C-alpha positions in Angstrom: -17.1 -35.0 0.4 -18.7 -36.7 3.4 -20.8 -39.7 2.6 -22.2 -43.0 4.2 -25.2 -43.9 6.3 -24.5 -41.0 8.7 -24.4 -38.5 5.8 -26.4 -35.2 6.8 -29.7 -34.7 5.2 -29.8 -32.8 1.8 -29.1 -29.0 2.1 -28.4 -29.1 5.9 -26.3 -26.2 6.6 -24.6 -27.6 9.7 -24.5 -31.3 10.5 -23.0 -33.5 13.2 -20.3 -36.0 11.9 -19.3 -39.4 13.5 -22.2 -39.1 16.1 -20.5 -36.1 17.4 -17.4 -38.0 18.5 -14.0 -37.1 17.0 -11.9 -36.7 20.2 -8.6 -37.7 18.5 -9.0 -36.1 15.1 -6.0 -33.9 14.3 -6.6 -33.0 10.6 -9.8 -32.3 8.8 -10.1 -31.3 5.1 -13.4 -30.5 3.5 -13.6 -29.7 -0.3 -16.8 -28.5 -2.0 -18.9 -29.6 1.0 -22.1 -27.6 1.3 -22.3 -27.9 5.2 -20.2 -27.4 8.2 -19.6 -29.9 11.0 -21.2 -29.1 14.4 -18.7 -31.3 16.3 -16.5 -30.2 19.1 -13.0 -30.9 17.8 -10.8 -31.0 21.0 -7.5 -32.2 19.1 -8.0 -30.6 15.8 -4.8 -28.8 14.9 -5.2 -28.6 11.1 -8.4 -27.3 9.3 -8.7 -26.9 5.6 -12.0 -25.7 4.0 -12.2 -25.0 0.3 -15.0 -24.4 -2.3 -14.5 -24.3 -6.0 -17.4 -25.9 -7.7 -20.0 -26.0 -4.9 -22.6 -23.5 -5.8 -25.0 -23.9 -2.7 -23.6 -22.7 0.7 -26.6 -22.3 3.1 -24.6 -21.6 6.3 -23.6 -18.3 7.7 -20.5 -16.7 8.8 -21.7 -17.2 12.3 -21.6 -21.0 11.7 -18.0 -20.7 10.5 -16.9 -18.8 13.6 -18.8 -21.2 15.8 -16.8 -24.1 14.2 -13.5 -22.3 14.9 -14.6 -21.7 18.5 -15.3 -25.4 18.9 -11.7 -26.2 17.8 -9.5 -24.2 20.1 -6.5 -26.4 19.5 -6.1 -25.3 15.9 -2.7 -24.5 14.7 -3.1 -24.1 11.0 -6.4 -22.7 9.3 -6.9 -22.5 5.5 -10.1 -21.1 4.1 -10.3 -20.9 0.3 -13.3 -20.0 -1.9 -15.5 -18.4 0.7 -18.4 -16.5 -0.7 -17.5 -12.8 -0.7 -21.0 -11.9 0.6 -21.0 -14.5 3.4 -21.2 -11.8 6.0 -24.4 -10.4 4.6 -26.3 -13.8 4.8 -28.8 -14.6 7.6 -28.3 -12.8 10.9 -25.5 -10.3 11.2 -22.5 -10.9 13.4 -22.3 -8.8 16.6 -19.3 -6.5 16.9 -19.6 -6.7 20.6 -19.0 -10.5 20.8 -15.6 -11.5 22.4 -12.9 -12.5 19.9 -12.5 -16.2 19.6 -9.5 -17.6 21.5 -7.1 -19.7 19.3 -4.0 -19.8 21.6 -2.1 -22.3 19.4 -2.8 -20.6 16.2 0.4 -20.6 13.9 -0.9 -19.9 10.4 -4.2 -18.5 9.0 -4.7 -18.3 5.2 -7.8 -16.9 3.7 -8.2 -16.1 0.0 -9.7 -16.5 -3.5 -13.2 -15.6 -2.3 -15.9 -16.1 -4.8 -18.6 -13.8 -6.1 -18.6 -10.4 -7.8 -18.3 -8.2 -4.8 -15.0 -7.2 -3.0 -14.3 -9.6 -0.2 -12.5 -7.0 2.1 -15.5 -6.6 4.5 -15.9 -10.3 4.9 -12.1 -10.7 5.6 -12.1 -7.8 8.1 -15.0 -9.4 10.1 -13.4 -12.8 10.3 -9.9 -11.2 11.4 -11.8 -8.9 14.0 -13.6 -11.9 15.5 -10.4 -14.0 16.0 -7.8 -13.4 18.9 -4.8 -13.8 16.6 -1.9 -14.7 19.0 1.7 -13.2 18.8 3.9 -15.3 16.5 1.2 -16.3 14.2 1.4 -15.8 10.3 -1.8 -14.5 8.6 -2.0 -14.3 4.9 -4.9 -12.9 2.8 -4.7 -13.6 -0.9 -6.7 -13.5 -4.2 -7.7 -9.8 -3.8 -7.7 -7.5 -6.8 -6.2 -4.0 -6.2 -8.6 -2.6 -8.9 -11.6 -3.4 -6.8 -10.5 -2.4 -3.3 -11.8 1.2 -3.4 -9.6 2.2 -0.5 -10.7 -0.7 1.8 -7.5 -2.4 3.1 -7.4 -1.7 6.8 -7.3 -5.3 7.7 -4.3 -5.6 10.1 -5.0 -7.9 13.3 -5.1 -6.1 16.7 -1.6 -7.0 17.6 -0.4 -4.6 15.0 -2.5 -1.7 16.0 -1.3 -0.9 19.6 0.5 2.3 20.4 3.7 0.6 21.2 3.8 -1.7 18.2 7.1 -1.6 16.2 6.9 -3.2 12.8 8.7 -3.9 9.5 6.8 -3.3 6.3 7.8 -5.0 3.2 6.4 -3.9 -0.2 7.0 -6.2 -3.1 5.8 -5.2 -6.6 6.0 -7.8 -9.4 4.5 -7.4 -13.0 1.3 -9.2 -11.7 1.1 -8.8 -7.9 1.5 -6.3 -5.0 2.4 -8.0 -1.8 2.3 -6.0 1.5 3.9 -7.8 4.5 3.9 -6.5 8.0 6.1 -8.2 10.6 6.2 -7.4 14.4 9.7 -6.6 15.3 9.1 -7.9 18.9 7.8 -11.4 18.0 7.7 -13.8 15.1 4.3 -12.7 13.9 3.6 -11.4 10.4 0.7 -10.4 8.4 0.6 -10.5 4.5 -1.8 -9.2 2.0 -1.4 -10.3 -1.7 -3.2 -8.2 -4.4 -3.5 -9.0 -8.1 -2.6 -5.9 -10.1 -4.3 -6.8 -13.4 -6.2 -3.7 -14.7 -5.2 -1.6 -11.6 -4.0 2.0 -12.3 -1.1 3.7 -10.7 -3.6 5.6 -8.5 -5.3 2.3 -7.4 -2.1 0.7 -6.4 -0.9 3.7 -4.5 -4.4 3.9 -2.8 -4.1 0.4 -1.8 -0.8 0.9 -0.1 -2.3 4.0 1.6 -5.3 2.0 2.7 -3.2 -0.8 4.1 -1.1 1.6 6.2 -4.0 3.5 7.5 -3.8 5.0 11.1 -1.9 3.0 13.7 -0.3 0.6 11.1 1.8 3.6 9.6 2.8 4.8 12.9 4.1 1.4 14.0 6.5 1.1 11.0 10.1 1.4 11.8 11.6 -0.4 9.0 10.6 -0.1 5.3 11.7 -2.6 2.7 10.9 -2.2 -0.9 11.5 -4.5 -3.8 10.1 -4.0 -7.3 10.4 -5.3 -10.8 8.8 -2.3 -12.1 9.9 1.4 -12.1 8.4 3.9 -9.6 6.6 5.6 -12.4 4.3 2.7 -13.1 3.0 2.1 -9.5 3.9 4.6 -6.8 5.5 8.1 -6.2 8.3 7.5 -3.6 7.6 10.9 -2.0 4.0 10.0 -1.5 5.0 6.7 -0.1 7.6 8.1 2.5 5.0 10.7 3.6 3.0 7.8 5.0 5.6 6.6 7.5 6.8 9.4 9.8 8.5 7.0 12.3 10.7 4.9 9.8 14.4 4.8 10.8 15.6 2.1 8.3 14.8 2.2 4.5 16.1 -0.8 2.5 15.8 -0.8 -1.4 16.5 -4.2 -3.0 16.5 -3.2 -6.6 18.9 -0.9 -8.4 16.0 0.7 -10.4 14.5 2.2 -7.3 17.5 3.9 -5.7 18.0 7.2 -7.4 14.3 8.4 -7.4 13.9 7.1 -3.9 17.0 9.0 -2.7 15.8 12.2 -4.3 12.3 11.6 -2.7 14.0 12.0 0.7 14.9 15.5 0.2 13.2 18.1 2.4 10.0 19.5 0.7 10.0 23.2 0.1 7.3 25.8 -0.8 8.3 29.3 -1.9 11.8 28.7 -0.5 10.7 27.5 2.9 11.1 23.8 4.1 7.6 22.5 4.8 8.3 18.9 5.5 11.1 16.3 5.9 10.1 12.8 4.5 10.7 10.1 7.1 12.2 12.6 9.6 13.6 9.8 11.8 15.3 8.0 9.0 19.0 7.3 9.8 19.9 4.2 7.9 19.7 3.3 4.2 20.4 -0.2 2.9 21.1 -0.2 -0.9 22.0 -2.7 -3.5 25.0 -0.7 -4.6 27.1 2.3 -3.7 28.6 3.9 -6.8 30.4 7.3 -6.9 27.5 9.1 -8.3 25.1 7.7 -5.7 27.5 8.6 -2.9 27.5 12.2 -4.1 23.7 12.2 -4.3 23.5 10.7 -0.8 25.9 13.4 0.6 23.7 16.1 -0.9 20.4 14.8 0.3 21.9 14.0 3.8 23.2 17.5 4.1 19.8 19.0 3.3 18.0 16.8 5.6 20.6 17.3 8.5 20.1 21.1 8.1 16.5 20.6 8.9 17.3 18.6 12.1 16.9 15.1 10.8 19.6 12.4 11.5 22.6 12.2 9.3 22.1 9.4 6.8 24.3 6.4 6.8 24.1 3.9 3.9 25.6 0.6 3.1 25.4 -2.4 0.8 23.1 -5.2 1.6 26.0 -7.5 1.5 28.2 -6.6 3.4 26.1 -4.2 5.5 28.9 -1.9 6.4 27.5 1.5 7.0 29.2 4.6 5.6 28.7 8.1 7.0 27.8 9.8 3.7 27.8 13.3 5.2 31.4 13.0 6.5 33.5 15.7 5.4 30.9 18.0 4.2 
């Protein structure tokens, strides 16, 4: 915590440090400090702000955004423990204001927000007011899937353009659901980590659906799934595949996922008529194994899909990634 003869007056929400002069400061870490500095940080590249035991924060979200705007050389930003209702304090933030330019930003990590309310609205506002450059890594963590109520459309603007092409990785452990979106044309990635304690299967499926809302789902060309848990405990593969109509590569990294997922790729029928083909552009499957029974299953599914105009499926081991025409000879 800042101290000394120039310490800010008690309960000041914004204070000038070092008489406003910090032209060469490159790294600034503030932990459990109830105020924000008002300085212009011309050389600051690393900013870490965290709150764990500080119970009084009188500054507003606009003050935090103003601090970021006064530090345009930032490369790494870490914000931990923000009050989840920060955006509701004091004057509201204008949606019409221009995004804050941070052209050198490499990593932005925000998480473990405090308070009883869901922090998604706060996180969405912060992301929306930053011009996140290509090649940046954005990580949001400390969210609880049980509290989301379908609010998870948080992706930065770079992932929302009509020509975006992305890879979505879904990782389900026994305690966490991680959703990672990577832009295939740059080094940028966006990751959301959700605790799964107390979350039902419906809540977990809803979180994935909300994350993939709108333009994000249409941008996904490659889908990677890894899970310690069986599909039945967290997601229906048929419903999952229905979210991503433009996927052309599916990678399953755990053997327990494969059989149900392959069956989930069969054309959907009603009263004997085909009504939909899951992932109609899918052409490549990357699987952890290719046993004889699986090959026969793949041949059957590929034949059914091809009869509906979908590409013939090709499948291969992850190592080596040799592809096999599973429909050959049918």
